[in-house]
N, CA, C and O atoms as CSV, one atom per row, in Angstrom:
chain,resi,resn,atom,element,x,y,z
A,1,MET,N,N,-2.235,-27.242,-7.254
A,1,MET,CA,C,-2.214,-26.285,-6.274
A,1,MET,C,C,-2.995,-25.010,-6.553
A,1,MET,O,O,-2.947,-24.454,-7.650
A,2,LYS,N,N,-3.623,-24.621,-5.661
A,2,LYS,CA,C,-4.277,-23.255,-5.727
A,2,LYS,C,C,-3.557,-22.061,-5.628
A,2,LYS,O,O,-2.857,-21.897,-4.629
A,3,GLU,N,N,-3.612,-21.119,-6.571
A,3,GLU,CA,C,-2.849,-19.833,-6.494
A,3,GLU,C,C,-3.414,-18.989,-5.433
A,3,GLU,O,O,-4.623,-18.989,-5.198
A,4,THR,N,N,-2.571,-18.269,-4.787
A,4,THR,CA,C,-2.871,-17.301,-3.628
A,4,THR,C,C,-3.117,-15.946,-4.472
A,4,THR,O,O,-2.335,-15.491,-5.307
A,5,ILE,N,N,-4.308,-15.413,-4.106
A,5,ILE,CA,C,-4.761,-14.148,-4.771
A,5,ILE,C,C,-4.365,-13.074,-3.768
A,5,ILE,O,O,-4.606,-13.187,-2.567
A,6,VAL,N,N,-3.774,-12.076,-4.286
A,6,VAL,CA,C,-3.493,-10.840,-3.479
A,6,VAL,C,C,-4.172,-9.682,-4.392
A,6,VAL,O,O,-3.767,-9.365,-5.511
A,7,ALA,N,N,-5.207,-9.144,-3.760
A,7,ALA,CA,C,-6.145,-8.253,-4.461
A,7,ALA,C,C,-5.396,-6.979,-4.766
A,7,ALA,O,O,-4.570,-6.611,-3.930
A,8,ASN,N,N,-5.586,-6.234,-5.893
A,8,ASN,CA,C,-5.034,-4.996,-6.316
A,8,ASN,C,C,-5.729,-3.769,-5.643
A,8,ASN,O,O,-6.771,-3.892,-4.999
A,9,GLY,N,N,-5.129,-2.654,-5.820
A,9,GLY,CA,C,-5.850,-1.360,-5.550
A,9,GLY,C,C,-6.749,-0.967,-6.624
A,9,GLY,O,O,-7.048,-1.773,-7.505
A,10,ILE,N,N,-7.177,0.168,-6.607
A,10,ILE,CA,C,-8.242,0.732,-7.529
A,10,ILE,C,C,-7.468,1.316,-8.762
A,10,ILE,O,O,-7.971,1.255,-9.884
A,11,LEU,N,N,-6.306,1.853,-8.554
A,11,LEU,CA,C,-5.271,2.235,-9.701
A,11,LEU,C,C,-4.151,1.657,-9.843
A,11,LEU,O,O,-3.576,1.552,-10.926
A,12,HIS,N,N,-3.693,1.186,-8.664
A,12,HIS,CA,C,-2.207,0.385,-8.519
A,12,HIS,C,C,-2.494,-1.076,-8.291
A,12,HIS,O,O,-3.369,-1.528,-7.552
A,13,GLU,N,N,-1.597,-1.783,-9.059
A,13,GLU,CA,C,-1.358,-3.236,-8.974
A,13,GLU,C,C,-0.482,-3.473,-7.859
A,13,GLU,O,O,0.361,-2.632,-7.543
A,14,VAL,N,N,-0.630,-4.638,-7.196
A,14,VAL,CA,C,0.467,-4.780,-6.092
A,14,VAL,C,C,1.922,-5.219,-6.702
A,14,VAL,O,O,2.036,-6.176,-7.468
A,15,PRO,N,N,2.890,-4.505,-6.325
A,15,PRO,CA,C,4.125,-4.907,-6.819
A,15,PRO,C,C,4.669,-6.235,-6.027
A,15,PRO,O,O,4.254,-6.657,-4.947
A,16,ASP,N,N,5.571,-6.710,-6.739
A,16,ASP,CA,C,6.071,-8.124,-6.317
A,16,ASP,C,C,6.605,-8.126,-4.816
A,16,ASP,O,O,6.377,-9.066,-4.055
A,17,ASP,N,N,7.306,-7.044,-4.468
A,17,ASP,CA,C,7.849,-7.096,-3.020
A,17,ASP,C,C,6.703,-6.960,-1.963
A,17,ASP,O,O,6.820,-7.462,-0.845
A,18,ILE,N,N,5.581,-6.261,-2.356
A,18,ILE,CA,C,4.506,-6.116,-1.427
A,18,ILE,C,C,3.668,-7.430,-1.529
A,18,ILE,O,O,3.133,-7.878,-0.515
A,19,LYS,N,N,3.560,-7.982,-2.598
A,19,LYS,CA,C,2.901,-9.204,-2.903
A,19,LYS,C,C,3.441,-10.338,-2.072
A,19,LYS,O,O,2.672,-11.100,-1.488
A,20,ASN,N,N,4.887,-10.477,-2.001
A,20,ASN,CA,C,5.583,-11.602,-1.551
A,20,ASN,C,C,5.366,-11.379,0.194
A,20,ASN,O,O,5.125,-12.336,0.930
A,21,GLU,N,N,5.471,-10.249,0.593
A,21,GLU,CA,C,5.323,-9.937,1.979
A,21,GLU,C,C,3.930,-10.406,2.506
A,21,GLU,O,O,3.780,-11.073,3.529
A,22,ILE,N,N,2.982,-10.000,1.728
A,22,ILE,CA,C,1.545,-10.257,2.064
A,22,ILE,C,C,1.405,-11.892,2.101
A,22,ILE,O,O,0.968,-12.491,3.083
A,23,LYS,N,N,1.754,-12.405,1.128
A,23,LYS,CA,C,1.620,-13.881,0.808
A,23,LYS,C,C,2.252,-14.825,1.875
A,23,LYS,O,O,1.842,-15.960,2.119
A,24,ALA,N,N,3.464,-14.114,2.571
A,24,ALA,CA,C,4.156,-14.882,3.694
A,24,ALA,C,C,3.333,-14.712,4.959
A,24,ALA,O,O,3.761,-15.366,5.910
A,25,ASP,N,N,2.466,-14.129,5.141
A,25,ASP,CA,C,1.655,-13.916,6.355
A,25,ASP,C,C,0.079,-14.158,6.073
A,25,ASP,O,O,-0.601,-13.249,5.596
A,26,ILE,N,N,-0.478,-15.440,6.391
A,26,ILE,CA,C,-1.668,-15.682,5.897
A,26,ILE,C,C,-2.694,-14.691,6.638
A,26,ILE,O,O,-3.718,-14.332,6.057
A,27,SER,N,N,-2.387,-14.263,7.937
A,27,SER,CA,C,-3.419,-13.143,8.618
A,27,SER,C,C,-3.447,-11.896,7.908
A,27,SER,O,O,-4.502,-11.278,7.766
A,28,VAL,N,N,-2.259,-11.455,7.417
A,28,VAL,CA,C,-2.105,-10.284,6.664
A,28,VAL,C,C,-2.867,-10.540,5.407
A,28,VAL,O,O,-3.682,-9.682,5.066
A,29,LEU,N,N,-2.708,-11.624,4.660
A,29,LEU,CA,C,-3.355,-11.658,3.380
A,29,LEU,C,C,-4.888,-11.744,3.499
A,29,LEU,O,O,-5.561,-11.378,2.536
A,30,GLU,N,N,-5.474,-12.193,4.592
A,30,GLU,CA,C,-6.864,-12.181,4.711
A,30,GLU,C,C,-7.249,-10.704,5.068
A,30,GLU,O,O,-8.238,-10.186,4.550
A,31,ILE,N,N,-6.494,-10.066,5.915
A,31,ILE,CA,C,-6.821,-8.748,6.117
A,31,ILE,C,C,-6.812,-7.795,4.859
A,31,ILE,O,O,-7.728,-6.996,4.665
A,32,TRP,N,N,-5.698,-7.926,3.990
A,32,TRP,CA,C,-5.529,-7.082,2.879
A,32,TRP,C,C,-6.669,-7.496,1.799
A,32,TRP,O,O,-7.155,-6.634,1.067
A,33,ASN,N,N,-7.043,-8.753,1.738
A,33,ASN,CA,C,-8.016,-8.908,0.881
A,33,ASN,C,C,-9.412,-8.537,1.079
A,33,ASN,O,O,-10.268,-8.433,0.200
A,34,ASN,N,N,-9.553,-8.337,2.399
A,34,ASN,CA,C,-10.742,-7.678,2.901
A,34,ASN,C,C,-10.827,-6.112,2.973
A,34,ASN,O,O,-11.863,-5.536,3.305
A,35,LEU,N,N,-9.734,-5.504,2.659
A,35,LEU,CA,C,-9.693,-4.078,2.530
A,35,LEU,C,C,-10.657,-3.679,1.270
A,35,LEU,O,O,-11.010,-4.519,0.442
A,36,THR,N,N,-11.015,-2.395,1.221
A,36,THR,CA,C,-11.513,-1.927,-0.047
A,36,THR,C,C,-10.369,-1.657,-0.955
A,36,THR,O,O,-9.217,-1.454,-0.570
A,37,SER,N,N,-10.795,-1.670,-2.260
A,37,SER,CA,C,-9.822,-1.336,-3.216
A,37,SER,C,C,-9.031,-0.014,-3.199
A,37,SER,O,O,-7.886,0.131,-3.627
A,38,ILE,N,N,-9.759,0.863,-2.681
A,38,ILE,CA,C,-9.076,2.333,-2.382
A,38,ILE,C,C,-8.288,2.280,-1.223
A,38,ILE,O,O,-7.292,3.003,-1.199
A,39,GLN,N,N,-8.560,1.495,-0.163
A,39,GLN,CA,C,-7.629,1.336,0.819
A,39,GLN,C,C,-6.336,0.608,0.557
A,39,GLN,O,O,-5.254,0.853,1.092
A,40,ARG,N,N,-6.600,-0.337,-0.353
A,40,ARG,CA,C,-5.217,-1.163,-0.920
A,40,ARG,C,C,-4.382,-0.377,-1.676
A,40,ARG,O,O,-3.156,-0.481,-1.672
A,41,ASN,N,N,-5.174,0.600,-2.482
A,41,ASN,CA,C,-4.483,1.437,-3.336
A,41,ASN,C,C,-3.602,2.536,-2.449
A,41,ASN,O,O,-2.511,2.942,-2.849
A,42,GLU,N,N,-4.161,2.939,-1.285
A,42,GLU,CA,C,-3.587,4.039,-0.538
A,42,GLU,C,C,-2.163,3.277,0.097
A,42,GLU,O,O,-1.073,3.844,0.163
A,43,TRP,N,N,-2.395,2.063,0.484
A,43,TRP,CA,C,-1.235,1.250,1.027
A,43,TRP,C,C,-0.069,1.149,-0.045
A,43,TRP,O,O,1.107,1.404,0.216
A,44,ILE,N,N,-0.545,0.740,-1.296
A,44,ILE,CA,C,0.500,0.606,-2.292
A,44,ILE,C,C,1.137,1.916,-2.660
A,44,ILE,O,O,2.356,2.015,-2.805
A,45,CYS,N,N,0.429,2.771,-2.787
A,45,CYS,CA,C,1.129,4.080,-3.290
A,45,CYS,C,C,1.804,4.572,-2.106
A,45,CYS,O,O,2.831,5.159,-2.448
A,46,TRP,N,N,1.625,4.568,-0.734
A,46,TRP,CA,C,2.308,4.928,0.248
A,46,TRP,C,C,3.728,4.280,0.469
A,46,TRP,O,O,4.728,4.867,0.883
A,47,VAL,N,N,3.620,2.930,0.105
A,47,VAL,CA,C,4.997,2.279,0.119
A,47,VAL,C,C,5.799,2.503,-1.079
A,47,VAL,O,O,7.020,2.482,-0.918
A,48,THR,N,N,5.319,2.722,-2.306
A,48,THR,CA,C,5.988,2.953,-3.393
A,48,THR,C,C,6.451,4.325,-3.890
A,48,THR,O,O,7.356,4.439,-4.716
A,49,ILE,N,N,5.848,5.278,-3.398
A,49,ILE,CA,C,6.106,6.679,-3.744
A,49,ILE,C,C,7.467,7.141,-3.353
A,49,ILE,O,O,8.008,8.072,-3.950
A,50,VAL,N,N,8.066,6.475,-2.308
A,50,VAL,CA,C,9.181,7.047,-1.921
A,50,VAL,C,C,10.420,6.784,-2.972
A,50,VAL,O,O,10.347,5.915,-3.840
A,51,LYS,N,N,11.474,7.565,-2.808
A,51,LYS,CA,C,12.702,7.553,-3.496
A,51,LYS,C,C,13.795,6.468,-3.164
A,51,LYS,O,O,14.419,5.880,-4.047
A,52,LYS,N,N,13.966,6.265,-1.895
A,52,LYS,CA,C,15.052,5.425,-1.469
A,52,LYS,C,C,14.561,4.003,-1.291
A,52,LYS,O,O,13.411,3.864,-0.874
A,53,SER,N,N,15.299,2.917,-1.558
A,53,SER,CA,C,14.766,1.537,-1.396
A,53,SER,C,C,14.849,1.351,0.174
A,53,SER,O,O,13.999,0.569,0.600
A,54,GLU,N,N,15.607,1.844,1.032
A,54,GLU,CA,C,15.612,1.615,2.381
A,54,GLU,C,C,14.235,2.323,3.156
A,54,GLU,O,O,13.830,1.931,4.251
A,55,THR,N,N,13.737,3.201,2.539
A,55,THR,CA,C,12.460,3.948,3.117
A,55,THR,C,C,11.474,3.011,2.561
A,55,THR,O,O,10.580,2.721,3.357
A,56,ARG,N,N,11.409,2.504,1.490
A,56,ARG,CA,C,10.423,1.565,0.881
A,56,ARG,C,C,10.277,0.277,1.722
A,56,ARG,O,O,9.173,-0.229,1.924
A,57,GLU,N,N,11.336,-0.194,2.167
A,57,GLU,CA,C,11.603,-1.434,2.983
A,57,GLU,C,C,10.905,-1.212,4.440
A,57,GLU,O,O,10.210,-2.050,5.016
A,58,GLU,N,N,11.236,0.100,4.919
A,58,GLU,CA,C,10.675,0.518,6.167
A,58,GLU,C,C,9.248,0.630,6.290
A,58,GLU,O,O,8.590,0.333,7.287
A,59,ARG,N,N,8.759,1.147,5.042
A,59,ARG,CA,C,7.289,1.412,5.027
A,59,ARG,C,C,6.538,0.003,4.863
A,59,ARG,O,O,5.456,-0.221,5.406
A,60,LEU,N,N,7.187,-0.882,4.098
A,60,LEU,CA,C,6.587,-2.139,3.775
A,60,LEU,C,C,6.452,-2.869,5.135
A,60,LEU,O,O,5.418,-3.468,5.434
A,61,GLY,N,N,7.575,-2.796,5.981
A,61,GLY,CA,C,7.569,-3.421,7.384
A,61,GLY,C,C,6.383,-2.832,8.257
A,61,GLY,O,O,5.675,-3.539,8.974
A,62,ARG,N,N,6.247,-1.484,8.120
A,62,ARG,CA,C,5.387,-0.716,8.936
A,62,ARG,C,C,3.887,-1.088,8.391
A,62,ARG,O,O,2.961,-1.246,9.186
A,63,MET,N,N,3.741,-1.198,7.165
A,63,MET,CA,C,2.408,-1.417,6.574
A,63,MET,C,C,1.988,-2.830,7.014
A,63,MET,O,O,0.787,-3.035,7.191
A,64,MET,N,N,2.859,-3.803,7.201
A,64,MET,CA,C,2.547,-5.244,7.762
A,64,MET,C,C,2.071,-5.230,9.090
A,64,MET,O,O,1.087,-5.876,9.448
A,65,GLU,N,N,2.866,-4.381,9.962
A,65,GLU,CA,C,2.433,-4.245,11.380
A,65,GLU,C,C,1.240,-3.538,11.535
A,65,GLU,O,O,0.372,-3.964,12.296
A,66,ASP,N,N,1.074,-2.330,10.792
A,66,ASP,CA,C,-0.195,-1.731,10.966
A,66,ASP,C,C,-1.378,-2.511,10.592
A,66,ASP,O,O,-2.392,-2.507,11.290
A,67,LEU,N,N,-1.259,-3.253,9.391
A,67,LEU,CA,C,-2.422,-4.177,8.993
A,67,LEU,C,C,-2.749,-5.000,10.161
A,67,LEU,O,O,-3.900,-4.994,10.597
A,68,LYS,N,N,-1.689,-5.816,10.785
A,68,LYS,CA,C,-1.839,-6.686,11.837
A,68,LYS,C,C,-2.671,-5.977,13.039
A,68,LYS,O,O,-3.551,-6.586,13.647
A,69,ASN,N,N,-2.340,-4.743,13.301
A,69,ASN,CA,C,-2.751,-3.989,14.433
A,69,ASN,C,C,-4.298,-3.216,13.920
A,69,ASN,O,O,-4.821,-2.332,14.599
A,70,GLY,N,N,-4.803,-3.655,12.809
A,70,GLY,CA,C,-6.085,-3.074,12.575
A,70,GLY,C,C,-6.170,-1.829,11.776
A,70,GLY,O,O,-7.273,-1.382,11.459
A,71,LYS,N,N,-5.081,-1.251,11.438
A,71,LYS,CA,C,-5.174,0.081,10.750
A,71,LYS,C,C,-5.514,-0.398,9.208
A,71,LYS,O,O,-4.960,-1.367,8.688
A,72,ARG,N,N,-6.440,0.367,8.596
A,72,ARG,CA,C,-7.025,0.009,7.311
A,72,ARG,C,C,-6.464,1.050,6.159
A,72,ARG,O,O,-6.730,0.862,4.972
A,73,GLN,N,N,-5.652,2.180,6.617
A,73,GLN,CA,C,-4.924,3.003,5.733
A,73,GLN,C,C,-3.788,3.523,6.393
A,73,GLN,O,O,-3.644,3.329,7.600
A,74,PRO,N,N,-2.828,4.271,5.618
A,74,PRO,CA,C,-1.682,4.689,6.258
A,74,PRO,C,C,-2.099,5.940,7.076
A,74,PRO,O,O,-3.013,6.677,6.705
A,75,CYS,N,N,-1.395,6.137,8.188
A,75,CYS,CA,C,-1.687,7.228,9.050
A,75,CYS,C,C,-1.063,8.400,8.647
A,75,CYS,O,O,0.028,8.339,8.080
A,76,CYS,N,N,-1.604,9.445,8.861
A,76,CYS,CA,C,-1.146,10.958,8.407
A,76,CYS,C,C,-0.772,11.029,6.927
A,76,CYS,O,O,0.219,11.697,6.631
A,77,TRP,N,N,-1.414,10.454,6.036
A,77,TRP,CA,C,-1.201,10.337,4.593
A,77,TRP,C,C,-2.218,11.009,3.906
A,77,TRP,O,O,-3.370,10.595,4.040
A,78,PRO,N,N,-1.950,12.134,3.076
A,78,PRO,CA,C,-2.902,13.036,2.367
A,78,PRO,C,C,-3.732,12.194,1.373
A,78,PRO,O,O,-4.822,12.588,0.957
A,79,GLY,N,N,-3.190,11.054,1.019
A,79,GLY,CA,C,-3.875,10.241,-0.019
A,79,GLY,C,C,-3.251,10.163,-1.235
A,79,GLY,O,O,-2.477,11.071,-1.537
A,80,CYS,N,N,-3.444,9.224,-2.018
A,80,CYS,CA,C,-2.718,8.832,-3.290
A,80,CYS,C,C,-2.822,10.115,-4.167
A,80,CYS,O,O,-3.945,10.568,-4.388
A,81,PRO,N,N,-1.730,10.723,-4.674
A,81,PRO,CA,C,-1.790,11.789,-5.609
A,81,PRO,C,C,-2.331,11.429,-6.999
A,81,PRO,O,O,-2.826,12.253,-7.768
A,82,HIS,N,N,-2.182,10.029,-7.266
A,82,HIS,CA,C,-2.851,9.448,-8.527
A,82,HIS,C,C,-4.355,9.414,-8.481
A,82,HIS,O,O,-5.005,9.367,-9.526
A,83,ARG,N,N,-4.846,9.435,-7.457
A,83,ARG,CA,C,-6.333,9.220,-7.287
A,83,ARG,C,C,-6.929,10.561,-6.984
A,83,ARG,O,O,-7.891,10.975,-7.629
A,84,LYS,N,N,-6.369,11.257,-6.001
A,84,LYS,CA,C,-6.906,12.514,-5.634
A,84,LYS,C,C,-6.049,13.734,-5.957
A,84,LYS,O,O,-5.064,14.067,-5.298
A,85,PRO,N,N,-6.501,14.349,-7.000
A,85,PRO,CA,C,-5.724,15.588,-7.440
A,85,PRO,C,C,-5.461,16.600,-6.441
A,85,PRO,O,O,-4.496,17.352,-6.579
A,86,SER,N,N,-6.289,16.689,-5.379
A,86,SER,CA,C,-6.095,17.619,-4.275
A,86,SER,C,C,-4.847,17.211,-3.355
A,86,SER,O,O,-4.300,18.021,-2.607
A,87,SER,N,N,-4.504,16.043,-3.469
A,87,SER,CA,C,-3.318,15.578,-2.686
A,87,SER,C,C,-1.956,15.932,-3.458
A,87,SER,O,O,-0.872,15.944,-2.875
A,88,GLN,N,N,-2.092,16.187,-4.666
A,88,GLN,CA,C,-0.831,16.399,-5.281
A,88,GLN,C,C,-0.036,17.511,-4.723
A,88,GLN,O,O,1.182,17.510,-4.898
A,89,LYS,N,N,-0.593,18.421,-4.093
A,89,LYS,CA,C,0.296,19.499,-3.547
A,89,LYS,C,C,1.139,18.956,-2.498
A,89,LYS,O,O,2.104,19.657,-2.193
A,90,TRP,N,N,0.968,17.735,-1.811
A,90,TRP,CA,C,1.927,17.311,-0.825
A,90,TRP,C,C,3.097,16.529,-1.358
A,90,TRP,O,O,3.889,15.995,-0.582
A,91,PHE,N,N,3.232,16.447,-2.720
A,91,PHE,CA,C,4.171,15.675,-3.359
A,91,PHE,C,C,4.880,16.519,-4.434
A,91,PHE,O,O,4.235,16.885,-5.416
A,92,LYS,N,N,6.125,16.832,-4.299
A,92,LYS,CA,C,6.941,17.771,-5.204
A,92,LYS,C,C,6.820,17.372,-6.557
A,92,LYS,O,O,6.554,18.190,-7.438
A,93,GLN,N,N,7.026,15.981,-6.816
A,93,GLN,CA,C,7.134,15.499,-8.016
A,93,GLN,C,C,5.866,15.590,-8.936
A,93,GLN,O,O,5.853,15.352,-10.144
A,94,PHE,N,N,4.745,15.997,-8.118
A,94,PHE,CA,C,3.532,16.137,-8.906
A,94,PHE,C,C,3.059,17.489,-9.109
A,94,PHE,O,O,1.962,17.715,-9.619
A,95,GLN,N,N,3.929,18.480,-8.688
A,95,GLN,CA,C,3.718,19.937,-8.624
A,95,GLN,C,C,4.141,20.437,-10.122
A,95,GLN,O,O,5.151,20.025,-10.693
A,96,ILE,N,N,3.226,21.380,-10.676
A,96,ILE,CA,C,3.576,22.062,-11.815
A,96,ILE,C,C,4.296,23.168,-11.719
A,96,ILE,O,O,4.615,23.786,-12.735
């Protein structure tokens, strides 16, 4: 049996909950693996950076729908604060 590959981001590995959702929908899997590693990184960070599990679940659902609708990165997202130091100002936990 061939293992299904879910490509990682440039800095972030795909967490199990995101990986399972992506694997469950073959069309999203193909879209996901055709994104750039930076785009995948943005989605991973956007879903995982939240504090509440409810918000994470909502974002995961939105990510799946957005990918199906052709979006390649999260809308209105300043960017991963782990990759872009200039984005850290938007996230309190990264402010000094």
